[in-house]
CHARMM internal coordinates of N, CA and C (Angstrom, degrees):
IC EDIT
DIST 1 N 1 CA 1.4412
DIST 1 CA 1 C 1.5187
ANGL 1 N 1 CA 1 C 108.68
DIST 1 C 2 N 1.3043
ANGL 1 CA 1 C 2 N 115.76
DIHE 1 N 1 CA 1 C 2 N 110.67
DIST 2 N 2 CA 1.4566
ANGL 1 C 2 N 2 CA 121.31
DIHE 1 CA 1 C 2 N 2 CA -177.58
DIST 2 CA 2 C 1.5202
ANGL 2 N 2 CA 2 C 109.78
DIHE 1 C 2 N 2 CA 2 C -112.44
DIST 2 C 3 N 1.3095
ANGL 2 CA 2 C 3 N 115.85
DIHE 2 N 2 CA 2 C 3 N 126.49
DIST 3 N 3 CA 1.4583
ANGL 2 C 3 N 3 CA 121.01
DIHE 2 CA 2 C 3 N 3 CA 179.41
DIST 3 CA 3 C 1.5215
ANGL 3 N 3 CA 3 C 108.78
DIHE 2 C 3 N 3 CA 3 C -116.66
DIST 3 C 4 N 1.3025
ANGL 3 CA 3 C 4 N 116.15
DIHE 3 N 3 CA 3 C 4 N 133.99
DIST 4 N 4 CA 1.4612
ANGL 3 C 4 N 4 CA 120.62
DIHE 3 CA 3 C 4 N 4 CA 174.60
DIST 4 CA 4 C 1.5276
ANGL 4 N 4 CA 4 C 108.55
DIHE 3 C 4 N 4 CA 4 C -70.79
DIST 4 C 5 N 1.3097
ANGL 4 CA 4 C 5 N 116.27
DIHE 4 N 4 CA 4 C 5 N 139.87
DIST 5 N 5 CA 1.4561
ANGL 4 C 5 N 5 CA 121.66
DIHE 4 CA 4 C 5 N 5 CA 178.27
DIST 5 CA 5 C 1.5247
ANGL 5 N 5 CA 5 C 108.99
DIHE 4 C 5 N 5 CA 5 C -132.12
DIST 5 C 6 N 1.3279
ANGL 5 CA 5 C 6 N 117.13
DIHE 5 N 5 CA 5 C 6 N 68.90
DIST 6 N 6 CA 1.4631
ANGL 5 C 6 N 6 CA 119.26
DIHE 5 CA 5 C 6 N 6 CA -174.58
DIST 6 CA 6 C 1.5263
ANGL 6 N 6 CA 6 C 114.16
DIHE 5 C 6 N 6 CA 6 C -65.05
DIST 6 C 7 N 1.3278
ANGL 6 CA 6 C 7 N 117.91
DIHE 6 N 6 CA 6 C 7 N -23.88
DIST 7 N 7 CA 1.4617
ANGL 6 C 7 N 7 CA 120.30
DIHE 6 CA 6 C 7 N 7 CA -178.03
DIST 7 CA 7 C 1.5255
ANGL 7 N 7 CA 7 C 113.28
DIHE 6 C 7 N 7 CA 7 C -95.84
DIST 7 C 8 N 1.3248
ANGL 7 CA 7 C 8 N 117.34
DIHE 7 N 7 CA 7 C 8 N 2.11
DIST 8 N 8 CA 1.4543
ANGL 7 C 8 N 8 CA 121.43
DIHE 7 CA 7 C 8 N 8 CA -179.80
DIST 8 CA 8 C 1.5305
ANGL 8 N 8 CA 8 C 109.06
DIHE 7 C 8 N 8 CA 8 C -96.87
DIST 8 C 9 N 1.3456
ANGL 8 CA 8 C 9 N 118.12
DIHE 8 N 8 CA 8 C 9 N 108.31
DIST 9 N 9 CA 1.4770
ANGL 8 C 9 N 9 CA 119.95
DIHE 8 CA 8 C 9 N 9 CA -178.11
DIST 9 CA 9 C 1.5221
ANGL 9 N 9 CA 9 C 113.70
DIHE 8 C 9 N 9 CA 9 C -67.33
DIST 9 C 10 N 1.3277
ANGL 9 CA 9 C 10 N 118.19
DIHE 9 N 9 CA 9 C 10 N -14.27
DIST 10 N 10 CA 1.4618
ANGL 9 C 10 N 10 CA 121.09
DIHE 9 CA 9 C 10 N 10 CA 179.66
DIST 10 CA 10 C 1.5254
ANGL 10 N 10 CA 10 C 112.42
DIHE 9 C 10 N 10 CA 10 C -97.64
DIST 10 C 11 N 1.3222
ANGL 10 CA 10 C 11 N 117.19
DIHE 10 N 10 CA 10 C 11 N 0.16
DIST 11 N 11 CA 1.4594
ANGL 10 C 11 N 11 CA 120.49
DIHE 10 CA 10 C 11 N 11 CA -178.54
DIST 11 CA 11 C 1.5283
ANGL 11 N 11 CA 11 C 110.18
DIHE 10 C 11 N 11 CA 11 C -62.20
DIST 11 C 12 N 1.3237
ANGL 11 CA 11 C 12 N 116.14
DIHE 11 N 11 CA 11 C 12 N 123.11
DIST 12 N 12 CA 1.4537
ANGL 11 C 12 N 12 CA 121.07
DIHE 11 CA 11 C 12 N 12 CA 179.20
DIST 12 CA 12 C 1.5125
ANGL 12 N 12 CA 12 C 114.90
DIHE 11 C 12 N 12 CA 12 C 83.04
DIST 12 C 13 N 1.3249
ANGL 12 CA 12 C 13 N 118.22
DIHE 12 N 12 CA 12 C 13 N 2.92
DIST 13 N 13 CA 1.4621
ANGL 12 C 13 N 13 CA 122.33
DIHE 12 CA 12 C 13 N 13 CA -179.66
DIST 13 CA 13 C 1.5274
ANGL 13 N 13 CA 13 C 107.95
DIHE 12 C 13 N 13 CA 13 C -106.87
DIST 13 C 14 N 1.3228
ANGL 13 CA 13 C 14 N 116.95
DIHE 13 N 13 CA 13 C 14 N 123.27
DIST 14 N 14 CA 1.4614
ANGL 13 C 14 N 14 CA 120.18
DIHE 13 CA 13 C 14 N 14 CA -179.78
DIST 14 CA 14 C 1.5288
ANGL 14 N 14 CA 14 C 110.28
DIHE 13 C 14 N 14 CA 14 C -77.20
DIST 14 C 15 N 1.3259
ANGL 14 CA 14 C 15 N 115.14
DIHE 14 N 14 CA 14 C 15 N 159.19
DIST 15 N 15 CA 1.4587
ANGL 14 C 15 N 15 CA 120.01
DIHE 14 CA 14 C 15 N 15 CA 176.65
DIST 15 CA 15 C 1.5255
ANGL 15 N 15 CA 15 C 110.12
DIHE 14 C 15 N 15 CA 15 C -61.02
DIST 15 C 16 N 1.3241
ANGL 15 CA 15 C 16 N 116.50
DIHE 15 N 15 CA 15 C 16 N -38.44
DIST 16 N 16 CA 1.4659
ANGL 15 C 16 N 16 CA 119.78
DIHE 15 CA 15 C 16 N 16 CA 178.30
DIST 16 CA 16 C 1.5274
ANGL 16 N 16 CA 16 C 110.71
DIHE 15 C 16 N 16 CA 16 C -61.18
DIST 16 C 17 N 1.3242
ANGL 16 CA 16 C 17 N 117.51
DIHE 16 N 16 CA 16 C 17 N -42.82
DIST 17 N 17 CA 1.4668
ANGL 16 C 17 N 17 CA 120.82
DIHE 16 CA 16 C 17 N 17 CA 178.92
DIST 17 CA 17 C 1.5300
ANGL 17 N 17 CA 17 C 110.98
DIHE 16 C 17 N 17 CA 17 C -63.43
DIST 17 C 18 N 1.3221
ANGL 17 CA 17 C 18 N 116.32
DIHE 17 N 17 CA 17 C 18 N -37.49
DIST 18 N 18 CA 1.4711
ANGL 17 C 18 N 18 CA 120.93
DIHE 17 CA 17 C 18 N 18 CA 178.03
DIST 18 CA 18 C 1.5206
ANGL 18 N 18 CA 18 C 110.11
DIHE 17 C 18 N 18 CA 18 C -62.04
DIST 18 C 19 N 1.3374
ANGL 18 CA 18 C 19 N 116.45
DIHE 18 N 18 CA 18 C 19 N -49.72
DIST 19 N 19 CA 1.4702
ANGL 18 C 19 N 19 CA 120.73
DIHE 18 CA 18 C 19 N 19 CA -178.18
DIST 19 CA 19 C 1.5243
ANGL 19 N 19 CA 19 C 110.59
DIHE 18 C 19 N 19 CA 19 C -63.72
DIST 19 C 20 N 1.3231
ANGL 19 CA 19 C 20 N 117.48
DIHE 19 N 19 CA 19 C 20 N -45.77
DIST 20 N 20 CA 1.4637
ANGL 19 C 20 N 20 CA 121.07
DIHE 19 CA 19 C 20 N 20 CA -178.45
DIST 20 CA 20 C 1.5293
ANGL 20 N 20 CA 20 C 110.59
DIHE 19 C 20 N 20 CA 20 C -60.94
DIST 20 C 21 N 1.3130
ANGL 20 CA 20 C 21 N 117.31
DIHE 20 N 20 CA 20 C 21 N -44.58
DIST 21 N 21 CA 1.4628
ANGL 20 C 21 N 21 CA 120.28
DIHE 20 CA 20 C 21 N 21 CA -178.47
DIST 21 CA 21 C 1.5316
ANGL 21 N 21 CA 21 C 111.26
DIHE 20 C 21 N 21 CA 21 C -66.77
DIST 21 C 22 N 1.3260
ANGL 21 CA 21 C 22 N 117.08
DIHE 21 N 21 CA 21 C 22 N -39.11
DIST 22 N 22 CA 1.4656
ANGL 21 C 22 N 22 CA 119.91
DIHE 21 CA 21 C 22 N 22 CA 177.23
DIST 22 CA 22 C 1.5232
ANGL 22 N 22 CA 22 C 111.47
DIHE 21 C 22 N 22 CA 22 C -65.11
DIST 22 C 23 N 1.3333
ANGL 22 CA 22 C 23 N 117.10
DIHE 22 N 22 CA 22 C 23 N -40.58
DIST 23 N 23 CA 1.4695
ANGL 22 C 23 N 23 CA 120.44
DIHE 22 CA 22 C 23 N 23 CA 178.61
DIST 23 CA 23 C 1.5256
ANGL 23 N 23 CA 23 C 110.26
DIHE 22 C 23 N 23 CA 23 C -65.91
DIST 23 C 24 N 1.3255
ANGL 23 CA 23 C 24 N 117.41
DIHE 23 N 23 CA 23 C 24 N -40.60
DIST 24 N 24 CA 1.4705
ANGL 23 C 24 N 24 CA 120.28
DIHE 23 CA 23 C 24 N 24 CA 177.30
DIST 24 CA 24 C 1.5258
ANGL 24 N 24 CA 24 C 111.10
DIHE 23 C 24 N 24 CA 24 C -62.78
DIST 24 C 25 N 1.3164
ANGL 24 CA 24 C 25 N 116.08
DIHE 24 N 24 CA 24 C 25 N -37.23
DIST 25 N 25 CA 1.4706
ANGL 24 C 25 N 25 CA 120.50
DIHE 24 CA 24 C 25 N 25 CA -177.16
DIST 25 CA 25 C 1.5340
ANGL 25 N 25 CA 25 C 112.13
DIHE 24 C 25 N 25 CA 25 C -78.19
DIST 25 C 26 N 1.3291
ANGL 25 CA 25 C 26 N 116.97
DIHE 25 N 25 CA 25 C 26 N -47.56
DIST 26 N 26 CA 1.4609
ANGL 25 C 26 N 26 CA 121.43
DIHE 25 CA 25 C 26 N 26 CA -174.04
DIST 26 CA 26 C 1.5246
ANGL 26 N 26 CA 26 C 113.84
DIHE 25 C 26 N 26 CA 26 C -98.28
DIST 26 C 27 N 1.3238
ANGL 26 CA 26 C 27 N 117.89
DIHE 26 N 26 CA 26 C 27 N -35.10
DIST 27 N 27 CA 1.4615
ANGL 26 C 27 N 27 CA 121.65
DIHE 26 CA 26 C 27 N 27 CA -167.54
DIST 27 CA 27 C 1.5278
ANGL 27 N 27 CA 27 C 107.79
DIHE 26 C 27 N 27 CA 27 C 84.93
DIST 27 C 28 N 1.3318
ANGL 27 CA 27 C 28 N 116.24
DIHE 27 N 27 CA 27 C 28 N 159.88
DIST 28 N 28 CA 1.4607
ANGL 27 C 28 N 28 CA 119.74
DIHE 27 CA 27 C 28 N 28 CA -176.33
DIST 28 CA 28 C 1.5166
ANGL 28 N 28 CA 28 C 112.82
DIHE 27 C 28 N 28 CA 28 C -62.93
DIST 28 C 29 N 1.3415
ANGL 28 CA 28 C 29 N 118.06
DIHE 28 N 28 CA 28 C 29 N -42.13
DIST 29 N 29 CA 1.4720
ANGL 28 C 29 N 29 CA 120.22
DIHE 28 CA 28 C 29 N 29 CA -176.33
DIST 29 CA 29 C 1.5196
ANGL 29 N 29 CA 29 C 111.87
DIHE 28 C 29 N 29 CA 29 C -64.30
DIST 29 C 30 N 1.3098
ANGL 29 CA 29 C 30 N 117.23
DIHE 29 N 29 CA 29 C 30 N -47.68
DIST 30 N 30 CA 1.4623
ANGL 29 C 30 N 30 CA 120.04
DIHE 29 CA 29 C 30 N 30 CA -179.97
DIST 30 CA 30 C 1.5265
ANGL 30 N 30 CA 30 C 111.12
DIHE 29 C 30 N 30 CA 30 C -68.27
DIST 30 C 31 N 1.3236
ANGL 30 CA 30 C 31 N 116.39
DIHE 30 N 30 CA 30 C 31 N -34.66
DIST 31 N 31 CA 1.4650
ANGL 30 C 31 N 31 CA 120.01
DIHE 30 CA 30 C 31 N 31 CA 177.70
DIST 31 CA 31 C 1.5294
ANGL 31 N 31 CA 31 C 110.08
DIHE 30 C 31 N 31 CA 31 C -64.31
DIST 31 C 32 N 1.3241
ANGL 31 CA 31 C 32 N 117.03
DIHE 31 N 31 CA 31 C 32 N -39.49
DIST 32 N 32 CA 1.4662
ANGL 31 C 32 N 32 CA 121.20
DIHE 31 CA 31 C 32 N 32 CA 177.40
DIST 32 CA 32 C 1.5266
ANGL 32 N 32 CA 32 C 111.16
DIHE 31 C 32 N 32 CA 32 C -65.96
DIST 32 C 33 N 1.3182
ANGL 32 CA 32 C 33 N 117.73
DIHE 32 N 32 CA 32 C 33 N -29.99
DIST 33 N 33 CA 1.4610
ANGL 32 C 33 N 33 CA 120.75
DIHE 32 CA 32 C 33 N 33 CA 175.91
DIST 33 CA 33 C 1.5262
ANGL 33 N 33 CA 33 C 110.75
DIHE 32 C 33 N 33 CA 33 C -73.47
DIST 33 C 34 N 1.3216
ANGL 33 CA 33 C 34 N 117.03
DIHE 33 N 33 CA 33 C 34 N -37.03
DIST 34 N 34 CA 1.4625
ANGL 33 C 34 N 34 CA 121.55
DIHE 33 CA 33 C 34 N 34 CA 179.04
DIST 34 CA 34 C 1.5286
ANGL 34 N 34 CA 34 C 111.37
DIHE 33 C 34 N 34 CA 34 C -69.51
DIST 34 C 35 N 1.3284
ANGL 34 CA 34 C 35 N 115.82
DIHE 34 N 34 CA 34 C 35 N -42.95
DIST 35 N 35 CA 1.4658
ANGL 34 C 35 N 35 CA 122.16
DIHE 34 CA 34 C 35 N 35 CA -178.54
DIST 35 CA 35 C 1.5189
ANGL 35 N 35 CA 35 C 107.53
DIHE 34 C 35 N 35 CA 35 C -128.10
DIST 35 C 36 N 1.3044
ANGL 35 CA 35 C 36 N 115.94
DIHE 35 N 35 CA 35 C 36 N 111.39
DIST 36 N 36 CA 1.4592
ANGL 35 C 36 N 36 CA 122.61
DIHE 35 CA 35 C 36 N 36 CA -172.48
DIST 36 CA 36 C 1.5363
ANGL 36 N 36 CA 36 C 110.82
DIHE 35 C 36 N 36 CA 36 C -82.77
DIST 36 C 37 N 1.3306
ANGL 36 CA 36 C 37 N 115.67
DIHE 36 N 36 CA 36 C 37 N 78.40
DIST 37 N 37 CA 1.4637
ANGL 36 C 37 N 37 CA 120.41
DIHE 36 CA 36 C 37 N 37 CA 175.17
DIST 37 CA 37 C 1.5235
ANGL 37 N 37 CA 37 C 108.83
DIHE 36 C 37 N 37 CA 37 C -132.52
DIST 37 C 38 N 1.3221
ANGL 37 CA 37 C 38 N 115.63
DIHE 37 N 37 CA 37 C 38 N 144.49
DIST 38 N 38 CA 1.4641
ANGL 37 C 38 N 38 CA 121.19
DIHE 37 CA 37 C 38 N 38 CA -173.01
DIST 38 CA 38 C 1.5209
ANGL 38 N 38 CA 38 C 114.18
DIHE 37 C 38 N 38 CA 38 C -62.89
DIST 38 C 39 N 1.3251
ANGL 38 CA 38 C 39 N 118.59
DIHE 38 N 38 CA 38 C 39 N -29.73
DIST 39 N 39 CA 1.4690
ANGL 38 C 39 N 39 CA 118.54
DIHE 38 CA 38 C 39 N 39 CA -177.69
DIST 39 CA 39 C 1.5243
ANGL 39 N 39 CA 39 C 111.64
DIHE 38 C 39 N 39 CA 39 C -66.44
DIST 39 C 40 N 1.3343
ANGL 39 CA 39 C 40 N 117.73
DIHE 39 N 39 CA 39 C 40 N -15.62
DIST 40 N 40 CA 1.4623
ANGL 39 C 40 N 40 CA 121.40
DIHE 39 CA 39 C 40 N 40 CA 175.37
DIST 40 CA 40 C 1.5273
ANGL 40 N 40 CA 40 C 111.63
DIHE 39 C 40 N 40 CA 40 C -96.54
DIST 40 C 41 N 1.3368
ANGL 40 CA 40 C 41 N 117.08
DIHE 40 N 40 CA 40 C 41 N -11.26
DIST 41 N 41 CA 1.4651
ANGL 40 C 41 N 41 CA 121.07
DIHE 40 CA 40 C 41 N 41 CA -175.27
DIST 41 CA 41 C 1.5233
ANGL 41 N 41 CA 41 C 113.37
DIHE 40 C 41 N 41 CA 41 C -102.52
DIST 41 C 42 N 1.3297
ANGL 41 CA 41 C 42 N 116.46
DIHE 41 N 41 CA 41 C 42 N -47.39
DIST 42 N 42 CA 1.4633
ANGL 41 C 42 N 42 CA 121.80
DIHE 41 CA 41 C 42 N 42 CA -171.84
DIST 42 CA 42 C 1.5177
ANGL 42 N 42 CA 42 C 110.59
DIHE 41 C 42 N 42 CA 42 C -101.74
DIST 42 C 43 N 1.3257
ANGL 42 CA 42 C 43 N 116.63
DIHE 42 N 42 CA 42 C 43 N 108.25
DIST 43 N 43 CA 1.4680
ANGL 42 C 43 N 43 CA 122.61
DIHE 42 CA 42 C 43 N 43 CA 178.70
DIST 43 CA 43 C 1.5250
ANGL 43 N 43 CA 43 C 111.30
DIHE 42 C 43 N 43 CA 43 C 48.82
DIST 43 C 44 N 1.3326
ANGL 43 CA 43 C 44 N 117.79
DIHE 43 N 43 CA 43 C 44 N 59.34
DIST 44 N 44 CA 1.4572
ANGL 43 C 44 N 44 CA 120.70
DIHE 43 CA 43 C 44 N 44 CA -173.94
DIST 44 CA 44 C 1.5266
ANGL 44 N 44 CA 44 C 113.20
DIHE 43 C 44 N 44 CA 44 C -71.24
DIST 44 C 45 N 1.3132
ANGL 44 CA 44 C 45 N 114.76
DIHE 44 N 44 CA 44 C 45 N 144.76
DIST 45 N 45 CA 1.4553
ANGL 44 C 45 N 45 CA 121.82
DIHE 44 CA 44 C 45 N 45 CA 172.11
DIST 45 CA 45 C 1.5236
ANGL 45 N 45 CA 45 C 107.19
DIHE 44 C 45 N 45 CA 45 C -151.64
DIST 45 C 46 N 1.3127
ANGL 45 CA 45 C 46 N 115.84
DIHE 45 N 45 CA 45 C 46 N 158.89
DIST 46 N 46 CA 1.4554
ANGL 45 C 46 N 46 CA 119.90
DIHE 45 CA 45 C 46 N 46 CA 178.94
DIST 46 CA 46 C 1.5263
ANGL 46 N 46 CA 46 C 109.21
DIHE 45 C 46 N 46 CA 46 C -62.39
DIST 46 C 47 N 1.3282
ANGL 46 CA 46 C 47 N 116.74
DIHE 46 N 46 CA 46 C 47 N -43.83
DIST 47 N 47 CA 1.4711
ANGL 46 C 47 N 47 CA 120.77
DIHE 46 CA 46 C 47 N 47 CA -176.93
DIST 47 CA 47 C 1.5292
ANGL 47 N 47 CA 47 C 111.75
DIHE 46 C 47 N 47 CA 47 C -61.05
DIST 47 C 48 N 1.3291
ANGL 47 CA 47 C 48 N 117.90
DIHE 47 N 47 CA 47 C 48 N -48.02
DIST 48 N 48 CA 1.4691
ANGL 47 C 48 N 48 CA 120.24
DIHE 47 CA 47 C 48 N 48 CA -178.87
DIST 48 CA 48 C 1.5220
ANGL 48 N 48 CA 48 C 110.99
DIHE 47 C 48 N 48 CA 48 C -67.92
DIST 48 C 49 N 1.3220
ANGL 48 CA 48 C 49 N 116.95
DIHE 48 N 48 CA 48 C 49 N -35.54
DIST 49 N 49 CA 1.4577
ANGL 48 C 49 N 49 CA 120.43
DIHE 48 CA 48 C 49 N 49 CA 178.28
DIST 49 CA 49 C 1.5198
ANGL 49 N 49 CA 49 C 111.03
DIHE 48 C 49 N 49 CA 49 C -65.21
DIST 49 C 50 N 1.3366
ANGL 49 CA 49 C 50 N 116.66
DIHE 49 N 49 CA 49 C 50 N -43.40
DIST 50 N 50 CA 1.4635
ANGL 49 C 50 N 50 CA 120.17
DIHE 49 CA 49 C 50 N 50 CA 179.16
DIST 50 CA 50 C 1.5233
ANGL 50 N 50 CA 50 C 110.64
DIHE 49 C 50 N 50 CA 50 C -62.31
DIST 50 C 51 N 1.3057
ANGL 50 CA 50 C 51 N 117.59
DIHE 50 N 50 CA 50 C 51 N -42.62
DIST 51 N 51 CA 1.4610
ANGL 50 C 51 N 51 CA 121.39
DIHE 50 CA 50 C 51 N 51 CA 179.45
DIST 51 CA 51 C 1.5271
ANGL 51 N 51 CA 51 C 110.67
DIHE 50 C 51 N 51 CA 51 C -58.74
DIST 51 C 52 N 1.3291
ANGL 51 CA 51 C 52 N 116.84
DIHE 51 N 51 CA 51 C 52 N -45.90
DIST 52 N 52 CA 1.4589
ANGL 51 C 52 N 52 CA 121.55
DIHE 51 CA 51 C 52 N 52 CA 179.59
DIST 52 CA 52 C 1.5276
ANGL 52 N 52 CA 52 C 111.09
DIHE 51 C 52 N 52 CA 52 C -67.06
DIST 52 C 53 N 1.3196
ANGL 52 CA 52 C 53 N 117.07
DIHE 52 N 52 CA 52 C 53 N -47.45
DIST 53 N 53 CA 1.4618
ANGL 52 C 53 N 53 CA 120.49
DIHE 52 CA 52 C 53 N 53 CA -175.74
DIST 53 CA 53 C 1.5228
ANGL 53 N 53 CA 53 C 112.39
DIHE 52 C 53 N 53 CA 53 C -65.27
DIST 53 C 54 N 1.3084
ANGL 53 CA 53 C 54 N 117.73
DIHE 53 N 53 CA 53 C 54 N -33.00
DIST 54 N 54 CA 1.4723
ANGL 53 C 54 N 54 CA 120.50
DIHE 53 CA 53 C 54 N 54 CA 178.86
DIST 54 CA 54 C 1.5306
ANGL 54 N 54 CA 54 C 111.92
DIHE 53 C 54 N 54 CA 54 C -69.77
DIST 54 C 55 N 1.3223
ANGL 54 CA 54 C 55 N 117.05
DIHE 54 N 54 CA 54 C 55 N -24.74
DIST 55 N 55 CA 1.4673
ANGL 54 C 55 N 55 CA 121.21
DIHE 54 CA 54 C 55 N 55 CA -179.98
DIST 55 CA 55 C 1.5253
ANGL 55 N 55 CA 55 C 112.69
DIHE 54 C 55 N 55 CA 55 C -96.23
DIST 55 C 56 N 1.3393
ANGL 55 CA 55 C 56 N 117.63
DIHE 55 N 55 CA 55 C 56 N -9.97
DIST 56 N 56 CA 1.4585
ANGL 55 C 56 N 56 CA 120.90
DIHE 55 CA 55 C 56 N 56 CA -170.97
DIST 56 CA 56 C 1.5289
ANGL 56 N 56 CA 56 C 110.40
DIHE 55 C 56 N 56 CA 56 C -127.22
DIST 56 C 57 N 1.3281
ANGL 56 CA 56 C 57 N 117.06
DIHE 56 N 56 CA 56 C 57 N 91.90
DIST 57 N 57 CA 1.4711
ANGL 56 C 57 N 57 CA 120.63
DIHE 56 CA 56 C 57 N 57 CA -174.14
DIST 57 CA 57 C 1.5341
ANGL 57 N 57 CA 57 C 114.93
DIHE 56 C 57 N 57 CA 57 C -57.68
DIST 57 C 58 N 1.3340
ANGL 57 CA 57 C 58 N 118.09
DIHE 57 N 57 CA 57 C 58 N -39.23
DIST 58 N 58 CA 1.4637
ANGL 57 C 58 N 58 CA 118.89
DIHE 57 CA 57 C 58 N 58 CA -177.85
DIST 58 CA 58 C 1.5323
ANGL 58 N 58 CA 58 C 111.15
DIHE 57 C 58 N 58 CA 58 C -66.04
DIST 58 C 59 N 1.3177
ANGL 58 CA 58 C 59 N 117.44
DIHE 58 N 58 CA 58 C 59 N -36.70
DIST 59 N 59 CA 1.4669
ANGL 58 C 59 N 59 CA 120.90
DIHE 58 CA 58 C 59 N 59 CA 179.36
DIST 59 CA 59 C 1.5260
ANGL 59 N 59 CA 59 C 110.10
DIHE 58 C 59 N 59 CA 59 C -71.59
DIST 59 C 60 N 1.3259
ANGL 59 CA 59 C 60 N 116.82
DIHE 59 N 59 CA 59 C 60 N -40.92
DIST 60 N 60 CA 1.4620
ANGL 59 C 60 N 60 CA 120.77
DIHE 59 CA 59 C 60 N 60 CA 177.70
DIST 60 CA 60 C 1.5254
ANGL 60 N 60 CA 60 C 110.31
DIHE 59 C 60 N 60 CA 60 C -60.61
DIST 60 C 61 N 1.3273
ANGL 60 CA 60 C 61 N 117.03
DIHE 60 N 60 CA 60 C 61 N -40.90
DIST 61 N 61 CA 1.4648
ANGL 60 C 61 N 61 CA 121.05
DIHE 60 CA 60 C 61 N 61 CA 178.22
DIST 61 CA 61 C 1.5235
ANGL 61 N 61 CA 61 C 110.98
DIHE 60 C 61 N 61 CA 61 C -61.48
DIST 61 C 62 N 1.3298
ANGL 61 CA 61 C 62 N 117.23
DIHE 61 N 61 CA 61 C 62 N -41.94
DIST 62 N 62 CA 1.4667
ANGL 61 C 62 N 62 CA 120.22
DIHE 61 CA 61 C 62 N 62 CA 178.72
DIST 62 CA 62 C 1.5279
ANGL 62 N 62 CA 62 C 110.97
DIHE 61 C 62 N 62 CA 62 C -63.60
DIST 62 C 63 N 1.3252
ANGL 62 CA 62 C 63 N 117.03
DIHE 62 N 62 CA 62 C 63 N -41.80
DIST 63 N 63 CA 1.4651
ANGL 62 C 63 N 63 CA 121.18
DIHE 62 CA 62 C 63 N 63 CA 179.74
DIST 63 CA 63 C 1.5281
ANGL 63 N 63 CA 63 C 110.06
DIHE 62 C 63 N 63 CA 63 C -65.41
DIST 63 C 64 N 1.3145
ANGL 63 CA 63 C 64 N 117.16
DIHE 63 N 63 CA 63 C 64 N -45.27
DIST 64 N 64 CA 1.4652
ANGL 63 C 64 N 64 CA 120.64
DIHE 63 CA 63 C 64 N 64 CA 179.37
DIST 64 CA 64 C 1.5250
ANGL 64 N 64 CA 64 C 111.21
DIHE 63 C 64 N 64 CA 64 C -63.54
DIST 64 C 65 N 1.3244
ANGL 64 CA 64 C 65 N 117.49
DIHE 64 N 64 CA 64 C 65 N -39.93
DIST 65 N 65 CA 1.4682
ANGL 64 C 65 N 65 CA 120.46
DIHE 64 CA 64 C 65 N 65 CA 178.43
DIST 65 CA 65 C 1.5275
ANGL 65 N 65 CA 65 C 111.68
DIHE 64 C 65 N 65 CA 65 C -65.43
DIST 65 C 66 N 1.3258
ANGL 65 CA 65 C 66 N 117.23
DIHE 65 N 65 CA 65 C 66 N -39.08
DIST 66 N 66 CA 1.4645
ANGL 65 C 66 N 66 CA 120.40
DIHE 65 CA 65 C 66 N 66 CA 176.66
DIST 66 CA 66 C 1.5206
ANGL 66 N 66 CA 66 C 110.26
DIHE 65 C 66 N 66 CA 66 C -64.70
DIST 66 C 67 N 1.3098
ANGL 66 CA 66 C 67 N 116.95
DIHE 66 N 66 CA 66 C 67 N -42.02
DIST 67 N 67 CA 1.4739
ANGL 66 C 67 N 67 CA 121.53
DIHE 66 CA 66 C 67 N 67 CA 177.68
DIST 67 CA 67 C 1.5334
ANGL 67 N 67 CA 67 C 110.09
DIHE 66 C 67 N 67 CA 67 C -59.36
DIST 67 C 68 N 1.3111
ANGL 67 CA 67 C 68 N 116.32
DIHE 67 N 67 CA 67 C 68 N -47.03
DIST 68 N 68 CA 1.4761
ANGL 67 C 68 N 68 CA 120.62
DIHE 67 CA 67 C 68 N 68 CA -179.17
DIST 68 CA 68 C 1.5169
ANGL 68 N 68 CA 68 C 110.36
DIHE 67 C 68 N 68 CA 68 C -62.84
DIST 68 C 69 N 1.3318
ANGL 68 CA 68 C 69 N 116.68
DIHE 68 N 68 CA 68 C 69 N -47.00
DIST 69 N 69 CA 1.4704
ANGL 68 C 69 N 69 CA 119.10
DIHE 68 CA 68 C 69 N 69 CA -177.59
DIST 69 CA 69 C 1.5234
ANGL 69 N 69 CA 69 C 112.34
DIHE 68 C 69 N 69 CA 69 C -68.15
DIST 69 C 70 N 1.3227
ANGL 69 CA 69 C 70 N 117.17
DIHE 69 N 69 CA 69 C 70 N -28.84
DIST 70 N 70 CA 1.4623
ANGL 69 C 70 N 70 CA 121.05
DIHE 69 CA 69 C 70 N 70 CA -179.60
DIST 70 CA 70 C 1.5243
ANGL 70 N 70 CA 70 C 112.87
DIHE 69 C 70 N 70 CA 70 C -80.27
DIST 70 C 71 N 1.3293
ANGL 70 CA 70 C 71 N 116.74
DIHE 70 N 70 CA 70 C 71 N -41.50
DIST 71 N 71 CA 1.4505
ANGL 70 C 71 N 71 CA 120.16
DIHE 70 CA 70 C 71 N 71 CA -170.23
DIST 71 CA 71 C 1.5308
ANGL 71 N 71 CA 71 C 116.10
DIHE 70 C 71 N 71 CA 71 C -112.76
DIST 71 C 72 N 1.3296
ANGL 71 CA 71 C 72 N 118.94
DIHE 71 N 71 CA 71 C 72 N -4.91
DIST 72 N 72 CA 1.4660
ANGL 71 C 72 N 72 CA 119.17
DIHE 71 CA 71 C 72 N 72 CA -174.81
DIST 72 CA 72 C 1.5189
ANGL 72 N 72 CA 72 C 113.00
DIHE 71 C 72 N 72 CA 72 C -66.43
DIST 72 C 73 N 1.3057
ANGL 72 CA 72 C 73 N 118.08
DIHE 72 N 72 CA 72 C 73 N -27.58
DIST 73 N 73 CA 1.4726
ANGL 72 C 73 N 73 CA 120.38
DIHE 72 CA 72 C 73 N 73 CA -179.55
DIST 73 CA 73 C 1.5229
ANGL 73 N 73 CA 73 C 112.57
DIHE 72 C 73 N 73 CA 73 C -87.20
DIST 73 C 74 N 1.3439
ANGL 73 CA 73 C 74 N 117.89
DIHE 73 N 73 CA 73 C 74 N -2.69
DIST 74 N 74 CA 1.4550
ANGL 73 C 74 N 74 CA 122.15
DIHE 73 CA 73 C 74 N 74 CA -176.76
DIST 74 CA 74 C 1.5248
ANGL 74 N 74 CA 74 C 111.28
DIHE 73 C 74 N 74 CA 74 C -101.49
DIST 74 C 75 N 1.3000
ANGL 74 CA 74 C 75 N 117.87
DIHE 74 N 74 CA 74 C 75 N 64.44
DIST 75 N 75 CA 1.4714
ANGL 74 C 75 N 75 CA 120.24
DIHE 74 CA 74 C 75 N 75 CA 178.32
DIST 75 CA 75 C 1.4826
ANGL 75 N 75 CA 75 C 111.37
DIHE 74 C 75 N 75 CA 75 C -107.73
END
COOR INIT
IC SEED 1 N 1 CA 1 C
IC BUILD
């Protein structure tokens, strides 16, 4: 069952792609300042961040909101 989601800026974007693009844009230090979570502060990696974000809905929401606010106007 496939539904079109034209108004969803995250449609078709994986969590890994979100994290990678944010790290490329901000870097780990600035990303940790934007979103105060330990997986961005202490020995950060994409793999450890994904593991944490998949288990922690509130943190994932913050990351997705930052992605939307940062990149939604860049189409």
